[in-house]
N, C-alpha and C positions, 0 to 999 in steps of 0.2 A: 143774685147768681145761685144756681142750684149746686154749685161746686164749692170746694174750699177756696179760701183766699190765697192767691199767690203773694209772694213778697211784694211784687210790683203793685198789685191791687191794694194791698194794705197800705203801702206808702202813699199811693194816690188818694185813697179815701181819707186817710188820716190828715194828709196835707190839705185836701179840699175842705175839710171841716175845721181846719185851723187848730188841730190838737197836736201838741208836741209829743215826741216819743216819751218824754218824762211824764207829761200829763196822762197819757194813755196808760203807761206803766203804773202810775199811782192809782188810777181808776180800777185797774185789775188787781191791785194789792201787791204789786211787785216792788221790790226795794230800789231797783235801778232800771234804767231804760235799755240795758244791755240785751235783754230778751227781745224787746221790740226791734232793736237794731238787727239782731240775728235773724228774726223772722223776715224783715224787709230785705236783708242781704240775699235772700233766696232768689230774687229776681222773678223770672217767669215760672219757677217751680212752686209747689205748695209751700206755704209759709211754715207749716208745722204747728201752728197754734192750736190749742185744744178747742173742742167744740163749744165749750162755755164762753171762751173768749170771742169766738166767731159770732155767737148769738148776741153777746154783749155789744160788739161792734155794729152788728146789723141793727140792733135796737137804737144805738146812738145815731146811726144813719137815718133811721126812720124819724126820730125826734128832730134831727137837724133839718130834714126836708119836709117834715110835718105831713107825711103820707100815712094816713090812718089805716088804709088797707094793708100796707106793709107791716106796720106794728101789730095789727090784728092777726096777720098770718103767723107771726112769731109767738104771740100769746097763745094761739091755738096749738102751735108746735110744742110749747112748754107744758101744756096740759096733757099731752099724750103720754 
């Protein structure tokens, strides 16, 4: 997606990959899953997660689906 994650997108993607809120929070260095829960509660509105968290989630998605073109796109983005 060329746009920010909505709460619903985040919830779907995280669930599809089988990552709990607690696991995702831990991967982001958060102490609890409360932030993740708050993002997901936004529903169809933008989750409010920072860009770094969005990039991290998109890279997790790329690894999950093993789509090299997707991961390459974000490696290029990080080099800019």
